[in-house]
N, C-alpha and C positions, 0 to 999 in steps of 0.2 A: 147771516140774517136773510140775505136775498134768496139763499137756497131753501131755508125753512119756509119763506113766504111762497116760494114755487110749490113746495110740497103741500102746504096748506091749501093753496089754490086748486091743486090737482086732486085733493081729497086723499092723499097718500098718508096723512097723519091729521089728527084733530088737535086743536089748541090745548085741550085738556091733557092729551097724551104727551104733547110737546113739553107742556109745563111740568108734568109729573116726571118726565125724564131729566129736566134740568134740576128739579128739586132732589132727585136721586143723586145726581152728579154733585150737588152741593153737600149732601150728606156724606158722600164718599171722600171729597177733598177738602172741605172747609176746615176740618181740624188741623190741617197742614198750612192752608193758605190764610185763614182768618181775615177774609175780605169783607164779611157782612157784620154790621153792627145791629141790624134788625132784619128779620125775615118774616114776611107775612104769608104763610102757607095757605091759610084758609081764604084770605083775600085774593091771592093770586089765582087759586083754583076757581073762585067765583067769577073773576074777570075772564078766565079762560072759557068757562061755560058760556058766558055772555058773548064772547068772541065767536064761538062756534055757532051760536044762534044768529048773530049778525051775518056771518058768512053764508049761512043757509038761506037767509032772507035777502041776500044780495046787498047788504049794507056794510061790507067789509071796508075798513079804512086802510091807510097805507101800511100800517104795522099791525094789522089785526091778528091777534093771537100770538104775538112774538113776546117771549119772556125777556124783560129788560130790568136793569137796576140802576139806581141813581146815587150819586155822592150825598152824604148825609149833611149837606149844607143847603139843600133845596127843601123848601117848606112843603109838608104833606099833612093833610088832615087825618090820614089813615094810620099813621104811625109816628113815633117821636122824631124830632129833628134836633139832634144833639150837637152838631158841628164838632163831634169828637171831643166834647168838653164836659166836665162836671158841672159847669155853669148852666148848661141846658139839658142835663141828663134826663129829665122827665118832662121836657117841654113838647107839647103837641100844638102845632100851628092852627090858627083858626081859619086858614085858607091854604089853597094849593098854589105853588109857584106856577107862573104862566107856562113854563116848559113842561111841567107835570101835567097841566091841563091839556096841552097840545098832544102829549103822548097818549093821554087817555082818549082824546078825540080821535086819534089815529088808530085806536083799538088795541094798543099794546097791553101787556100783562106786567104789572109792577110787582117784582119779587120782593124787593126790600131796599134798605139803605146801606151804603158802603163806607168802609173805614177811611179816615182821612186825618191829616194833621189838624190839631185843635185850631178852629176858626181859619183853616186853610193856611196856617203859618208854619211852613216847613218844606223840606225837600225830600223827605224819606218816609213820611207817615209815622215816624217814631214818636212824634209829639202827640199822637192820639191818646186820650186819657183812659181808654178802655182796652185796646189791643193793637198790636202792630201787624199789619198785613205782611205776608212774605212773598217774595218773588217766585212765581210758579216754576220758573226755569231752574231755580236753585234755592230751595228753602233754606232759610238762614241768612239770605241776602235781601237787601231792601227792595221794595216794589216801586220806590220813588214817592214823590209827593208834590203837592198835597193830596192829589187824587190817586193815591196809591191803591186804595181798595178797588176803585173803578177800573184801573188798568189790570190789576191782579185777577178780578172776577172774570173779565173778558178773556184774558190769556188762559185761565184755568177752565174755561167752558162752563163757568157758573152763571152765565147769562149770555145772550146773543150780542148785546151791546150795552153800553152804560153812558151816563152823563157825568161829566166832571165840571170843574170850574178852573179857570186859568188866570192868575193874577200876575205871575212872573215866569210862567212855564209849567204850571201845575197840571196841565193836561199833556203837553208835549213831552216833558221830562219822564214821567212814569210810563207813558206809552212807549218811549224809546227803551227804557230799562226792561219793560215787560214784553216787548216785541209785538205791540198792537199799533194800529193806526189811531192818531189823536189829532183833532182839529181844534185850534183856537180861532173862532171866526173874528172878522172885523168888529171892533167895539161898536155896539149899537145894532149889529145884525141880528142878535138873539136877545130876547127880553131878559132883564135882570130882576124883574118883579118876583119876589119870593126867594131870591138868592140872598142868604144872610151875608151882609156886606163885610168884606175885609178892607179893601181899598177901592172905593167906588169909581175912581176914574181909570182903573186898571182891570177890574174883574170882568170876566166874560165866560158864559156857559158854552160848553161844546161837547161833541161826542167822542167816545173811545170805542173802536170797532175792530172786528177781525180782519177786514180788508177795506180797500178804498171804495168799492161800490157800496158797501154798507155805510160808510161815512157819508156818502152822497145821499143815501136814503134818509139817514138820521137828520141831515141838514135840511132836507125837504120838509121833514116833520116839525122841526123846532124853530125854524127861522120865521121872521115876519114882524111887522110893526105891532107894538103893543101900546095903547093909550095909557096903560097903567105905569109905564116906564118912560120917564121924561127924556131919557137918553136913547130910546129906541128910534131907529131910523125908519121913516115911512118910504120903503123902497120895495119894488116888486121882488118876489122870491122866484128865482129861476129854477128849472129842473136841474139840480146839480149832477144827476147821473148822466145827463146829456153831454157833460164835459169829458166823459170817459172815452176819449178817442185814441186810437192807436197812432203813434207817430208824433214827433214834436218839431217837424219841419216849419221854419219860420219863427220859432221861439228862441229867444236869446236868454241864457241863464248866466247870472252873475255869481262869481265866487268871491265872497268877502275876504280880503287878504287878512284881516284882523282875526278871523275866526279859525285860522289854521296856524296859530302861533304856539308859543311856549306853553307847556302844561297839558297839551293834548296828547292823550294816550296813543301810542304808535298804531295799535290795532284799530282804534276808532278812526284815526287819520287814513289808514290804508283802506279800510272798508268803505268809508264815505267816498274816497277818491275813486274806488272801483265803481260805486254807484253813479258818480259823475260821468265816468266813461260810458256807462250804460245809457245814460240820458243823451250823451253825444251820439251814440250808435242809433238812438231813436230819431235823430235828425236835428237836435238842438245845437245851437252855436254857443260855445262857452267863452265867457270873457271874464277878466278880473275886475272887481270893483273895490272901492274902499269906503269904510265907515269910520272915519277918523276919531269920532268921539266914543267909540266902543269902550275904551279904557275907563270911562267915567260912568258907565251904565250901572254897575253894581252900587256905587256910591249914591248915585241919583235915586235909584230904586229904593235903597234902604234908608232914604230920608223921606221920600214921598209916600211910600206904602205904609210905613209906621205912623207917619203923621195922620194919614187918613184913617188908619186903624184906631189910633188913640181917640179920635172923634167918634167913629162908628161904635166902638166898644164902650163908650161912656154910658150907653143905655143899660148895660148890665150892672146895675148897682144894688140889687137885692130888694128894690122897691116894687117895680112893676111886674116883672116876671123873671124866671131863672132862679138860680141858687140864692138862698138867704141864710145867713147865720143868725139864728134865733136866740142866741145867748147874750147878744150885745145889749148894753145898758143905755146906749145913746145912738142917735142917727149916724154920726160920723164914725163911731166905732162899728156900727153895722155895715156901713160902706166899706170900711177897711177890711173887716173880717170876711165879708161876702166875696169881695174881689180877690183877696189874698188866697182864700180857700178854693174859690170856683175856677180861677184861671191857673193854667200851668206856667212853667218857667219861661217858655219861648214867647207866649202871649204877653206875659208881664214885661219881658225884655223889650218887645217891640212897642208896647204902650209907653214905656219909659223913654225910649229913643224918640218916638213920635211927639210926646208931650214936650220934651226938651227942645226938639227942633221947632216947635210952634211957640215956645215960650217968649215972653217979652224980652227983647234984647238979643235974641238969637234967631228970630224969624227970618230977618233979612240975610243973615249970614248963612243960614242952612236951608230952610224950606224954599225961600224965594230964589236963592242961587240954584238949587237943584231944579226948580221949575224952569229957570232960564236955560240950563244945560239940557233939560228935556226937549226944549224947542230945537236946540242944535242937533240933537239925535234925530228928531223928526226930519229936519232938513237934510241930514246925511242920507236918510232913506230916499227922500225925494230926488236928490241928485243921482243916487245909484239907480233908481228906477227909471231915470231919463235915458239910461243906456242899456237896460235889460228888462225883461218881462217878469222875471222872478229871480230869487236868490236861493242857493242851496249851501248847506253847511252841516257840521255835526249838531246834534241836539245837546249833548252833554260832553264834557271833556273826557269822561271815563265811562265804562260799562258799570253795572250795579256793583256795590261793595257790601261787605258783611254788615249785618245789623249790629249797631254799636260801635263800629269803627270810627265814625266821625261825630258820635253823639255828644261828646264833651268839647267839641270844637265848632262853635256856631259859625265862625268866620269861614272855615273850610266848607261848611254846608252852604253858606251864602254864595261862595265862589263857584259852587257846582251849577248854579243857575246863570252863569255869566253869558251863555250863548242864547238864552231864551228871553231874558228880561227886556231887551230893547224893543221887541215886537209889541209888548204891552205898553211901553212908554210911548211908542209911536201910534198905537191903536190899529196896527195893520194885522191881517190874518197870518197865522203861522200853522204849520202842520208837521207832524212827525210820521214817518213811514219806515217800516223795517227794511234794512238793506243788508243784513248779514249777522254773523255771530263772531265772538272772539274765541280764543283757543280753549276756554272753559265752557263753551256752549251758551254764553250769555248774549242776549240780543244787543244789536247796535242799530240805532235809528238815524235816518237823515232828516234834517230840518229843511222845510221849504217855506219861504216867505214871499208875499206879493203885495201889491198896492191895495189900498182900501177897497173893500167890496169886490175883490177879484179872486174869490175862493175857487172859482171854476178852473183857473189856470193851475192852481196848486193841485187840484184833484186830477187834472189831465197829466201833469208831470208825474205825480205820485202813482197813477195808474200805469204809466209806461215803465216806471222803475219796478213796480210790483210784478209786471209781466216778465221782466227780464232777470230779476234777482232771485226768483225761485224760493223765497222765504215763506210766503203764505201757504198754509196747509201743514207746516211743521208744528208739532205739538210738544209741549213740555211733558216730561215724565215726572209726576208729582209723587214724592215718597213721603 
């Protein structure tokens, strides 16, 4: 992204030519990658023409003329917002999400909407009702989820950067599996207005990019207070690219003992530990920390998130908007048929879990208890950050796996998020940065986590790892 911006500034290429080249790339690889649910060619070229005019008139914004794409969970007036679900297959929003407006104000070119797990519920994007995106590094393998299309499109050069959403790792996990950079900002740092809600206390919008500098540029564009979002924090937005300094002298990095335990793939373990050594070479001090309530984070998340989802998805009843079964003879029958036919299996599963957890007689035993343990998890992070500036760990226990291998085992998929869930429960920023490959050539990412609103230190550490790991610039060969 930053290199394309330099070329546009220097007049070496026009926004129209840049957009045409990306559209040609999409034509070439999209049949194998399947990242896009909607592609707006005419709209993208119109925006590119406008970007060239703005640049000529000295009105170029931060991302002027840069072709981007967004996860299909963000509302847009120019094309449908399906959330990867039959329930919203033909829904066109009456307004743009705030982050979409911010990208437009920055002058970017919106190519289209990217594939995802239905209503962001999943870890592989296999729950998408329309198509399953493939990992560009090895087609036939999962791209991760729920922002699988967002990660795959960036890795396959089908856009310069993308936006995803992260409820329990849904930016960081696919970024790790596809070898891109992915940032989950602090809860409240980026507006959620126009993001179709899954779990409102956990969801956060963030960028997926080719390198760390691009991540900083995207953060500059999308962060900021939004009066339309009651959870948006009124905090000044720093220049995140200013954090990209060489060297980590004076920085203490914590290694969570619980994140390097049983079930961690040996190649993931070894690659991440090599990355830690690189950070130490950059000047960081390495210490061990403990997060004792980590073992409970999966149980806590899969009570809180489904509970919030059961409430948020109650609006999809066939009455106001979305899919409606028109053969029903009564209101209750229409509710039943519309929701049964419009939602996929995983969405139904989570609605049922959440409704049960909130039901009379079980609320105290399940949802209330999970909320109490969530507080303990937050306190674990507070104690750990009293002794270190940031923490590093693997993002996922394993590299990408074959599409279909875990499709019939929801519990196995839930456990694949075990290392990312706690950042959402605590509301802290998290990031995935590529640090190597396994023996099959599949990417392995390192996770970085910091205190609230301290994304700069994540970017600084990620930048130093990136400079030493030599992963950026390597491209998948898409067959």
